[in-house]
N, C-alpha and C positions, 0 to 999 in steps of 0.2 A: 644674529639675526635667524629667524629660523623660515628655511623655504620647505612647503610638504610637496613631496613627488607622489603624482600617480604612478603605480606601477601596475600595466594591463596585463592580464593572463597572457601567456607566450601565442595561444593559438589566434586570439583576437589581434595581437600584435603585429603577427606575420599577414592576417587578411589584411588589416587596415594598410600596412605599410608598403604591400609587396607590389611591383608593376609586372605584368607579365606581357612578354611580346611572345607574340605567336605567327608560327610561319603556316600558311594551308595551300596544300597543293593538290591541284586538278590534273593528273597523270594522262598522259597521251604519249605514242612514238613520236608522231610527228611535231605536235606541240603541245607543251606542258605549260599550265599556268600557275604562276604562285601570288601569293600576298601575303603582307608582313604587316600587320597590326599591332596597338599596344591596346592591352585593358586594364584599366587602373580604375578601382573605386564605380565601377559599372559605367564607365565612359569609356567610348571607341576611340580611337585616333588612328589613323592610315598613316602606314612609314611608307610603303614602296609596293610596287606591284609589275608584273610583266607577263611577259612569255618567253619558254624557250624553245627555237625553234632548231629542230634540226635537220642536219644536211638530207639535203634530197637524194638515199642512196636505197637500192633493195636492201642492203646489210641493214639488219638491226642492230648488231653489235656497236658501230660507232655511234649510234643514234642513243644508247642506252649510255656509252660511255658520257656521251656530251650533258646527259639529263644529271647524271650524276656527280660529273665536276663543276656543273654551273650551281646546283642546290649545295654543293659542298662547300663553294666560295660565297654563296648568299649565306648560310648559315655563320660560317666563320665572319661575314664581314658584319650581320648584321647581331649576331648571338642571340637567337631566340630561346625561350625556355621552352616553349612546345609544339610540337610536331602535329600537325592533324591534315588527313586523307580521307580523299571519295574511297569508298569501298567499291568493289568490283559489283556492276549491276548484270542482269540475265540482258542476254542480245541473242539474238539468231543466228549471227554470225560467229561462229567458235575462233576464227583469227582474230575477229577484232578482240573478242575478250581476251583470248592469249597475249595480244600485243600490249592493250593495258595494263596486263598483270605485270608483262616483263617490266613496263614503265614505273607501274607501282612498287615491284620488288626493287629497284636500283631506287627508289627515292625513299623507301623505308630505311634501306642499306647508309644511305647518307644521313638521315636522320639519327640513326642506330649507331653510327660511327663516331657521331657527336654528341652523345650521349644525351639525347633531347626526350622527352616525354612525348609517347606517341598516340593518339587517339585518331580512331576511322568511324565515318560517319557515311550513312547510306544517302542518295542524293533524294530521296523523298524525307529524311531525316533536317538536312540541310536549307531544302525548301521550306520547310515548315517552321523552322528557327527564324527564318531571316525573313520571309514572306507572310507566315499564316496558313500557309496553303501548301500543302506535300506534293501537290501537280501544278505547282506553279512554273510558268515557262521561263525562258534564259532572260527574256525582255524584262520582266517581274521581278527577278532578282538581282539584276543588273541597277534596276530603277531605284531599289530596295537598299543596296548597296550603297550608291551614289547618295542617298539621302540620309544613310546612317552615317557613312564616315564623313561628309561634306566634301565630296569629290566632284570639282567642277569639270574633269576630263570629258570632252564631248567623244573622243578616241577610244575610250575604254574598252577593251576586246572582252568578247563574252568567256574566255580562257582563263581572263583576269579577274573578270568580277566573281566568276566560280569560284577561282582560289579563295579571294578575298570572303566569299559566302561561306566557304568551308573553316577558314579562321574564324569566324563573327560567331557560327555555330558552337565550336569547339568554345569560345568566350563565355557563350551564355549557357553552355551545359557544364563548364568548369565545376567540379565540385567545391576548389577551392575560392572561387571569384563569384558563383553565384547565390542567389537567394531561394533555399530550398523552397518557398511557398509561390517561387515564379520569377525567372530574371525578366521576363517582358515587365511586369508590371511595376518591377524596380527600377528598371532601365529607364520607363516611359516617366515615371516621378521623377528623375533624375535630369531626363531631359527632354521636357516637352515640348521645343521647339522642334523637335523632328516627328510629331504625331501631325500625319495628314488628315484633316476633316474633309 
């Protein structure tokens, strides 16, 4: 009996078969949001999300330690391939920018210690990728995240939906898994039920 085998080029084989698990992080010293998703063949699936609430203390180091430890635990538990985080944005209050920078630093350290691929996106890039408008409100981002991920949770916090949006942005922009001619078009073709008219 003769069996004919189809041998795919290595790159095509990897792109077709690989599932990407992504953790998105919305950093903050009081509340850090996280969202974990699966991206496979231009389809998104919700895995887990939540917030890390740090202790109410004036001391920053215990808060940073908690953020690091919790992200490290989540990374070891869910074993994501990629880590995506929001970049620092300009604010009038320099103290706020510095504190967010601290939270970003320990978050990035947790990802680096676990050897994850790290990507950073601006708030505008994230909003444009998810909503189609770089000036979208938190409510609009949350609405689209619930629709894209089929999340029925009414109590989804903004920090969670923002973190999920960061992960979705990475999924859409990932070179290994996106269509070079535009990931939105491919996603809509694959998921017509998610289009709101």
